[in-house]
VONU-874732 format. One record per atom (N, C-alpha, C): residue number from 1; chain; atom name; z, y, x. Coordinates in steps of 0.001 Angstrom, whole numbers, m for minus. Atoms other than C-alpha are relative to their C-alpha. Layout:
# VONU-874732
<node pos="NUM" unit="A" site="CA" up="Z" north="Y" east="X"/>
...
This chain:
# VONU-874732
<node pos="1" unit="A" site="N" up="m1570" north="244" east="209"/>
<node pos="1" unit="A" site="CA" up="107589" north="98343" east="81748"/>
<node pos="1" unit="A" site="C" up="729" north="1135" east="499"/>
<node pos="2" unit="A" site="N" up="m311" north="m1142" east="m556"/>
<node pos="2" unit="A" site="CA" up="108137" north="101437" east="84392"/>
<node pos="2" unit="A" site="C" up="m252" north="1012" east="m419"/>
<node pos="3" unit="A" site="N" up="868" north="m1425" east="830"/>
<node pos="3" unit="A" site="CA" up="106713" north="103745" east="82156"/>
<node pos="3" unit="A" site="C" up="1371" north="453" east="m1354"/>
<node pos="4" unit="A" site="N" up="m687" north="m118" east="763"/>
<node pos="4" unit="A" site="CA" up="108826" north="103209" east="79274"/>
<node pos="4" unit="A" site="C" up="1458" north="m339" east="414"/>
<node pos="5" unit="A" site="N" up="m1417" north="m394" east="m1103"/>
<node pos="5" unit="A" site="CA" up="111699" north="102718" east="81365"/>
<node pos="5" unit="A" site="C" up="226" north="1522" east="70"/>
<node pos="6" unit="A" site="N" up="m132" north="m2164" east="m422"/>
<node pos="6" unit="A" site="CA" up="111368" north="106513" east="82596"/>
<node pos="6" unit="A" site="C" up="118" north="935" east="m950"/>
<node pos="7" unit="A" site="N" up="430" north="m1086" east="825"/>
<node pos="7" unit="A" site="CA" up="110613" north="107686" east="79352"/>
<node pos="7" unit="A" site="C" up="1700" north="m290" east="m771"/>
<node pos="8" unit="A" site="N" up="m934" north="371" east="1261"/>
<node pos="8" unit="A" site="CA" up="113784" north="105948" east="77452"/>
<node pos="8" unit="A" site="C" up="1032" north="875" east="718"/>
<node pos="9" unit="A" site="N" up="m744" north="m752" east="m1129"/>
<node pos="9" unit="A" site="CA" up="115840" north="107548" east="81035"/>
<node pos="9" unit="A" site="C" up="m233" north="1377" east="93"/>
<node pos="10" unit="A" site="N" up="511" north="m1361" east="418"/>
<node pos="10" unit="A" site="CA" up="114207" north="111108" east="80256"/>
<node pos="10" unit="A" site="C" up="742" north="756" east="m1501"/>
<node pos="11" unit="A" site="N" up="115" north="m937" east="1596"/>
<node pos="11" unit="A" site="CA" up="114556" north="111216" east="76258"/>
<node pos="11" unit="A" site="C" up="1636" north="m460" east="533"/>
<node pos="12" unit="A" site="N" up="m1378" north="133" east="m317"/>
<node pos="12" unit="A" site="CA" up="118456" north="109943" east="77434"/>
<node pos="12" unit="A" site="C" up="594" north="1588" east="580"/>
<node pos="13" unit="A" site="N" up="119" north="m2030" east="m632"/>
<node pos="13" unit="A" site="CA" up="118626" north="113341" east="79438"/>
<node pos="13" unit="A" site="C" up="338" north="1045" east="m532"/>
<node pos="14" unit="A" site="N" up="m16" north="m1539" east="534"/>
<node pos="14" unit="A" site="CA" up="117274" north="115661" east="77396"/>
<node pos="14" unit="A" site="C" up="1074" north="m41" east="m1233"/>
<node pos="15" unit="A" site="N" up="m1215" north="235" east="1275"/>
<node pos="15" unit="A" site="CA" up="119584" north="114309" east="74454"/>
<node pos="15" unit="A" site="C" up="1402" north="264" east="427"/>
<node pos="16" unit="A" site="N" up="m1174" north="m356" east="m527"/>
<node pos="16" unit="A" site="CA" up="122840" north="114957" east="76788"/>
<node pos="16" unit="A" site="C" up="m287" north="1505" east="41"/>
<node pos="17" unit="A" site="N" up="m62" north="m1411" east="509"/>
<node pos="17" unit="A" site="CA" up="121444" north="118423" east="77232"/>
<node pos="17" unit="A" site="C" up="m197" north="446" east="m1023"/>
<node pos="18" unit="A" site="N" up="m445" north="m573" east="1151"/>
<node pos="18" unit="A" site="CA" up="121023" north="119337" east="73929"/>
<node pos="18" unit="A" site="C" up="1147" north="m249" east="m715"/>
<node pos="19" unit="A" site="N" up="m1046" north="m9" east="475"/>
<node pos="19" unit="A" site="CA" up="124153" north="118019" east="73538"/>
<node pos="19" unit="A" site="C" up="1437" north="806" east="662"/>
<node pos="20" unit="A" site="N" up="m1145" north="m735" east="m761"/>
<node pos="20" unit="A" site="CA" up="125694" north="120031" east="76632"/>
<node pos="20" unit="A" site="C" up="m71" north="1791" east="m815"/>
<node pos="21" unit="A" site="N" up="482" north="m1205" east="28"/>
<node pos="21" unit="A" site="CA" up="123741" north="123394" east="75298"/>
<node pos="21" unit="A" site="C" up="m951" north="483" east="1230"/>
<node pos="22" unit="A" site="N" up="435" north="m504" east="m1611"/>
<node pos="22" unit="A" site="CA" up="122182" north="125872" east="77748"/>
<node pos="22" unit="A" site="C" up="774" north="17" east="1105"/>
<node pos="23" unit="A" site="N" up="m820" north="119" east="m888"/>
<node pos="23" unit="A" site="CA" up="124797" north="125944" east="79847"/>
<node pos="23" unit="A" site="C" up="740" north="m1142" east="1036"/>
<node pos="24" unit="A" site="N" up="166" north="1297" east="m1056"/>
<node pos="24" unit="A" site="CA" up="124329" north="122214" east="81677"/>
<node pos="24" unit="A" site="C" up="117" north="352" east="1270"/>
<node pos="25" unit="A" site="N" up="m128" north="m113" east="m1900"/>
<node pos="25" unit="A" site="CA" up="125349" north="122031" east="85394"/>
<node pos="25" unit="A" site="C" up="m828" north="m1020" east="503"/>
<node pos="26" unit="A" site="N" up="m33" north="1281" east="m173"/>
<node pos="26" unit="A" site="CA" up="124936" north="118366" east="85770"/>
<node pos="26" unit="A" site="C" up="m384" north="m1359" east="m776"/>
<node pos="27" unit="A" site="N" up="623" north="1217" east="657"/>
<node pos="27" unit="A" site="CA" up="122574" north="115356" east="84723"/>
<node pos="27" unit="A" site="C" up="1121" north="m1426" east="m614"/>
<node pos="28" unit="A" site="N" up="m1509" north="1664" east="m315"/>
<node pos="28" unit="A" site="CA" up="124720" north="112217" east="83361"/>
<node pos="28" unit="A" site="C" up="m1118" north="m1189" east="583"/>
<node pos="29" unit="A" site="N" up="531" north="1321" east="m489"/>
<node pos="29" unit="A" site="CA" up="124038" north="109122" east="85431"/>
<node pos="29" unit="A" site="C" up="m695" north="m1666" east="m1314"/>
<node pos="30" unit="A" site="N" up="369" north="1024" east="1008"/>
<node pos="30" unit="A" site="CA" up="121481" north="106633" east="83770"/>
<node pos="30" unit="A" site="C" up="m408" north="m955" east="795"/>
<node pos="31" unit="A" site="N" up="442" north="1002" east="m225"/>
<node pos="31" unit="A" site="CA" up="121310" north="103428" east="84634"/>
<node pos="31" unit="A" site="C" up="m457" north="m1243" east="m702"/>
<node pos="32" unit="A" site="N" up="892" north="1450" east="839"/>
<node pos="32" unit="A" site="CA" up="118462" north="101185" east="83110"/>
<node pos="32" unit="A" site="C" up="125" north="m1360" east="379"/>
<node pos="33" unit="A" site="N" up="m1021" north="1442" east="m536"/>
<node pos="33" unit="A" site="CA" up="119543" north="97668" east="82739"/>
<node pos="33" unit="A" site="C" up="m2183" north="m590" east="m982"/>
<node pos="34" unit="A" site="N" up="1204" north="1214" east="688"/>
<node pos="34" unit="A" site="CA" up="115829" north="95177" east="81151"/>
<node pos="34" unit="A" site="C" up="1012" north="m1140" east="m757"/>
<node pos="35" unit="A" site="N" up="m73" north="2170" east="405"/>
<node pos="35" unit="A" site="CA" up="116960" north="92205" east="79264"/>
<node pos="35" unit="A" site="C" up="m1204" north="m612" east="m75"/>
<node pos="36" unit="A" site="N" up="1126" north="537" east="852"/>
<node pos="36" unit="A" site="CA" up="114317" north="89639" east="79233"/>
<node pos="36" unit="A" site="C" up="m36" north="m1243" east="44"/>
<node pos="37" unit="A" site="N" up="44" north="1744" east="622"/>
<node pos="37" unit="A" site="CA" up="114015" north="86157" east="77351"/>
<node pos="37" unit="A" site="C" up="m934" north="m47" east="m804"/>
<node pos="38" unit="A" site="N" up="1141" north="487" east="m110"/>
<node pos="38" unit="A" site="CA" up="110561" north="85540" east="77739"/>
<node pos="38" unit="A" site="C" up="206" north="m1543" east="m78"/>
<node pos="39" unit="A" site="N" up="763" north="1744" east="m903"/>
<node pos="39" unit="A" site="CA" up="108269" north="82208" east="78320"/>
<node pos="39" unit="A" site="C" up="m73" north="195" east="895"/>
<node pos="40" unit="A" site="N" up="1011" north="m323" east="m1553"/>
<node pos="40" unit="A" site="CA" up="107313" north="82881" east="81499"/>
<node pos="40" unit="A" site="C" up="1551" north="833" east="210"/>
<node pos="41" unit="A" site="N" up="m889" north="m417" east="m1015"/>
<node pos="41" unit="A" site="CA" up="109656" north="84033" east="84328"/>
<node pos="41" unit="A" site="C" up="m1037" north="1962" east="m208"/>
<node pos="42" unit="A" site="N" up="424" north="m1918" east="m150"/>
<node pos="42" unit="A" site="CA" up="109202" north="88256" east="84788"/>
<node pos="42" unit="A" site="C" up="m879" north="m51" east="1017"/>
<node pos="43" unit="A" site="N" up="220" north="m555" east="m833"/>
<node pos="43" unit="A" site="CA" up="106739" north="88977" east="87230"/>
<node pos="43" unit="A" site="C" up="m724" north="1034" east="m237"/>
<node pos="44" unit="A" site="N" up="554" north="m2020" east="m167"/>
<node pos="44" unit="A" site="CA" up="106154" north="92944" east="87308"/>
<node pos="44" unit="A" site="C" up="1143" north="360" east="244"/>
<node pos="45" unit="A" site="N" up="m91" north="m490" east="m1254"/>
<node pos="45" unit="A" site="CA" up="107184" north="95234" east="89548"/>
<node pos="45" unit="A" site="C" up="1202" north="705" east="m1332"/>
<node pos="46" unit="A" site="N" up="m1395" north="m529" east="1037"/>
<node pos="46" unit="A" site="CA" up="111434" north="96724" east="88209"/>
<node pos="46" unit="A" site="C" up="m586" north="1523" east="824"/>
<node pos="47" unit="A" site="N" up="m188" north="m1338" east="m785"/>
<node pos="47" unit="A" site="CA" up="110115" north="100465" east="89493"/>
<node pos="47" unit="A" site="C" up="m1236" north="514" east="m929"/>
<node pos="48" unit="A" site="N" up="1545" north="m1161" east="649"/>
<node pos="48" unit="A" site="CA" up="107558" north="103441" east="88193"/>
<node pos="48" unit="A" site="C" up="m919" north="388" east="837"/>
<node pos="49" unit="A" site="N" up="464" north="m379" east="m825"/>
<node pos="49" unit="A" site="CA" up="106453" north="104039" east="91614"/>
<node pos="49" unit="A" site="C" up="m1549" north="m1229" east="145"/>
<node pos="50" unit="A" site="N" up="1222" north="834" east="m174"/>
<node pos="50" unit="A" site="CA" up="104116" north="100979" east="91545"/>
<node pos="50" unit="A" site="C" up="m378" north="190" east="m955"/>
<node pos="51" unit="A" site="N" up="1212" north="m337" east="1086"/>
<node pos="51" unit="A" site="CA" up="102001" north="102089" east="88363"/>
<node pos="51" unit="A" site="C" up="m507" north="1630" east="751"/>
<node pos="52" unit="A" site="N" up="474" north="m638" east="308"/>
<node pos="52" unit="A" site="CA" up="101303" north="105171" east="89882"/>
<node pos="52" unit="A" site="C" up="m938" north="m231" east="1279"/>
<node pos="53" unit="A" site="N" up="1157" north="m115" east="m890"/>
<node pos="53" unit="A" site="CA" up="98047" north="105807" east="92053"/>
<node pos="53" unit="A" site="C" up="521" north="1109" east="1057"/>
<node pos="54" unit="A" site="N" up="m52" north="m633" east="m845"/>
<node pos="54" unit="A" site="CA" up="98752" north="107332" east="95225"/>
<node pos="54" unit="A" site="C" up="782" north="m297" east="1271"/>
<node pos="55" unit="A" site="N" up="m382" north="m51" east="m1701"/>
<node pos="55" unit="A" site="CA" up="99535" north="107183" east="99105"/>
<node pos="55" unit="A" site="C" up="757" north="m397" east="18"/>
<node pos="56" unit="A" site="N" up="m723" north="129" east="56"/>
<node pos="56" unit="A" site="CA" up="102013" north="105245" east="99822"/>
<node pos="56" unit="A" site="C" up="613" north="1352" east="1255"/>
<node pos="57" unit="A" site="N" up="m1183" north="m1151" east="m810"/>
<node pos="57" unit="A" site="CA" up="102841" north="108286" east="102409"/>
<node pos="57" unit="A" site="C" up="271" north="1422" east="m1360"/>
<node pos="58" unit="A" site="N" up="m1071" north="m903" east="1255"/>
<node pos="58" unit="A" site="CA" up="103533" north="110248" east="98596"/>
<node pos="58" unit="A" site="C" up="889" north="m574" east="63"/>
<node pos="59" unit="A" site="N" up="m876" north="295" east="1111"/>
<node pos="59" unit="A" site="CA" up="105862" north="108573" east="97458"/>
<node pos="59" unit="A" site="C" up="1199" north="729" east="284"/>
<node pos="60" unit="A" site="N" up="m1300" north="m931" east="m294"/>
<node pos="60" unit="A" site="CA" up="108846" north="110296" east="99289"/>
<node pos="60" unit="A" site="C" up="186" north="971" east="m1205"/>
<node pos="61" unit="A" site="N" up="82" north="m1492" east="943"/>
<node pos="61" unit="A" site="CA" up="107889" north="113304" east="96896"/>
<node pos="61" unit="A" site="C" up="m302" north="m897" east="m1304"/>
<node pos="62" unit="A" site="N" up="144" north="412" east="1122"/>
<node pos="62" unit="A" site="CA" up="107149" north="111275" east="94030"/>
<node pos="62" unit="A" site="C" up="842" north="m837" east="m1265"/>
<node pos="63" unit="A" site="N" up="m682" north="628" east="700"/>
<node pos="63" unit="A" site="CA" up="109226" north="110257" east="90885"/>
<node pos="63" unit="A" site="C" up="119" north="m1320" east="85"/>
<node pos="64" unit="A" site="N" up="m274" north="2081" east="m464"/>
<node pos="64" unit="A" site="CA" up="110945" north="106709" east="91423"/>
<node pos="64" unit="A" site="C" up="914" north="m122" east="m1263"/>
<node pos="65" unit="A" site="N" up="m1536" north="30" east="38"/>
<node pos="65" unit="A" site="CA" up="113253" north="105388" east="89210"/>
<node pos="65" unit="A" site="C" up="m399" north="m1842" east="m485"/>
<node pos="66" unit="A" site="N" up="m88" north="1106" east="m239"/>
<node pos="66" unit="A" site="CA" up="113954" north="101889" east="89496"/>
<node pos="66" unit="A" site="C" up="1094" north="m719" east="m1439"/>
<node pos="67" unit="A" site="N" up="m301" north="691" east="1355"/>
<node pos="67" unit="A" site="CA" up="115236" north="99239" east="86515"/>
<node pos="67" unit="A" site="C" up="821" north="m1477" east="414"/>
<node pos="68" unit="A" site="N" up="m896" north="1793" east="m436"/>
<node pos="68" unit="A" site="CA" up="118217" north="96001" east="86419"/>
<node pos="68" unit="A" site="C" up="m1254" north="m609" east="m452"/>
<node pos="69" unit="A" site="N" up="862" north="1221" east="972"/>
<node pos="69" unit="A" site="CA" up="116441" north="93351" east="85652"/>
<node pos="69" unit="A" site="C" up="856" north="m1721" east="m460"/>
<node pos="70" unit="A" site="N" up="m772" north="1263" east="405"/>
<node pos="70" unit="A" site="CA" up="118207" north="90154" east="83706"/>
<node pos="70" unit="A" site="C" up="m904" north="m1095" east="m644"/>
<node pos="71" unit="A" site="N" up="1464" north="681" east="67"/>
<node pos="71" unit="A" site="CA" up="115548" north="87603" east="83439"/>
<node pos="71" unit="A" site="C" up="601" north="m1557" east="m711"/>
<node pos="72" unit="A" site="N" up="m722" north="930" east="957"/>
<node pos="72" unit="A" site="CA" up="117084" north="84981" east="80890"/>
<node pos="72" unit="A" site="C" up="m961" north="m854" east="m159"/>
<node pos="73" unit="A" site="N" up="1838" north="1211" east="859"/>
<node pos="73" unit="A" site="CA" up="113323" north="83408" east="80360"/>
<node pos="73" unit="A" site="C" up="496" north="m1246" east="398"/>
<node pos="74" unit="A" site="N" up="m628" north="1284" east="m805"/>
<node pos="74" unit="A" site="CA" up="115121" north="80324" east="82876"/>
<node pos="74" unit="A" site="C" up="558" north="m807" east="m907"/>
<node pos="75" unit="A" site="N" up="m810" north="421" east="485"/>
<node pos="75" unit="A" site="CA" up="117963" north="80056" east="80175"/>
<node pos="75" unit="A" site="C" up="m424" north="m569" east="m1668"/>
<node pos="76" unit="A" site="N" up="126" north="865" east="1634"/>
<node pos="76" unit="A" site="CA" up="117537" north="77348" east="77067"/>
<node pos="76" unit="A" site="C" up="819" north="1469" east="m916"/>
<node pos="77" unit="A" site="N" up="m490" north="m1068" east="2204"/>
<node pos="77" unit="A" site="CA" up="117866" north="79538" east="73204"/>
<node pos="77" unit="A" site="C" up="1302" north="m352" east="237"/>
<node pos="78" unit="A" site="N" up="m1166" north="139" east="462"/>
<node pos="78" unit="A" site="CA" up="120726" north="77084" east="72563"/>
<node pos="78" unit="A" site="C" up="1191" north="32" east="885"/>
<node pos="79" unit="A" site="N" up="m615" north="m32" east="m451"/>
<node pos="79" unit="A" site="CA" up="122677" north="77856" east="75799"/>
<node pos="79" unit="A" site="C" up="554" north="1515" east="m122"/>
<node pos="80" unit="A" site="N" up="m553" north="m1358" east="780"/>
<node pos="80" unit="A" site="CA" up="122446" north="81477" east="74647"/>
<node pos="80" unit="A" site="C" up="560" north="138" east="m1404"/>
<node pos="81" unit="A" site="N" up="m745" north="m539" east="1348"/>
<node pos="81" unit="A" site="CA" up="123308" north="81070" east="71302"/>
<node pos="81" unit="A" site="C" up="1818" north="m275" east="275"/>
<node pos="82" unit="A" site="N" up="m1566" north="256" east="m348"/>
<node pos="82" unit="A" site="CA" up="126574" north="79286" east="72478"/>
<node pos="82" unit="A" site="C" up="548" north="446" east="651"/>
<node pos="83" unit="A" site="N" up="m578" north="m685" east="m982"/>
<node pos="83" unit="A" site="CA" up="127354" north="82202" east="74690"/>
<node pos="83" unit="A" site="C" up="1326" north="454" east="m1263"/>
<node pos="84" unit="A" site="N" up="m895" north="m526" east="666"/>
<node pos="84" unit="A" site="CA" up="131015" north="83332" east="73655"/>
<node pos="84" unit="A" site="C" up="m616" north="1487" east="m465"/>
<node pos="85" unit="A" site="N" up="433" north="m1031" east="381"/>
<node pos="85" unit="A" site="CA" up="130402" north="86890" east="71367"/>
<node pos="85" unit="A" site="C" up="695" north="887" east="1194"/>
<node pos="86" unit="A" site="N" up="m175" north="m846" east="m611"/>
<node pos="86" unit="A" site="CA" up="132234" north="88656" east="73933"/>
<node pos="86" unit="A" site="C" up="m1171" north="m2" east="1209"/>
<node pos="87" unit="A" site="N" up="1014" north="3" east="m1293"/>
<node pos="87" unit="A" site="CA" up="129683" north="87624" east="76496"/>
<node pos="87" unit="A" site="C" up="m1543" north="651" east="30"/>
<node pos="88" unit="A" site="N" up="1257" north="m106" east="762"/>
<node pos="88" unit="A" site="CA" up="126441" north="88035" east="73878"/>
<node pos="88" unit="A" site="C" up="175" north="1248" east="m537"/>
<node pos="89" unit="A" site="N" up="m316" north="m1389" east="267"/>
<node pos="89" unit="A" site="CA" up="127726" north="91466" east="72801"/>
<node pos="89" unit="A" site="C" up="m78" north="1140" east="1422"/>
<node pos="90" unit="A" site="N" up="516" north="m762" east="m1046"/>
<node pos="90" unit="A" site="CA" up="127887" north="92721" east="76649"/>
<node pos="90" unit="A" site="C" up="m1397" north="399" east="319"/>
<node pos="91" unit="A" site="N" up="968" north="32" east="m212"/>
<node pos="91" unit="A" site="CA" up="124697" north="91176" east="77147"/>
<node pos="91" unit="A" site="C" up="m992" north="377" east="m826"/>
<node pos="92" unit="A" site="N" up="1024" north="m313" east="1106"/>
<node pos="92" unit="A" site="CA" up="122744" north="91734" east="74247"/>
<node pos="92" unit="A" site="C" up="439" north="873" east="m1319"/>
């Protein structure tokens, strides 16, 4: 998942650069959030660097993107369905 999140962040930044044109000076802030609602709890790392085969001494110089995980796997479906629309619009 870390790789897919990283690709999404990069695509968002590339889109912003195309819209700003060749004179862009800064990149937009992108805060990735993963909302998970599977049958079991999420048990994967929430960063990219965990997927990279490198000695930990190299980590300070490698690209790493963390994402916020909202794990709804322990939330019953009826409870999710009964959320007010404003909460559903925010999280879903």
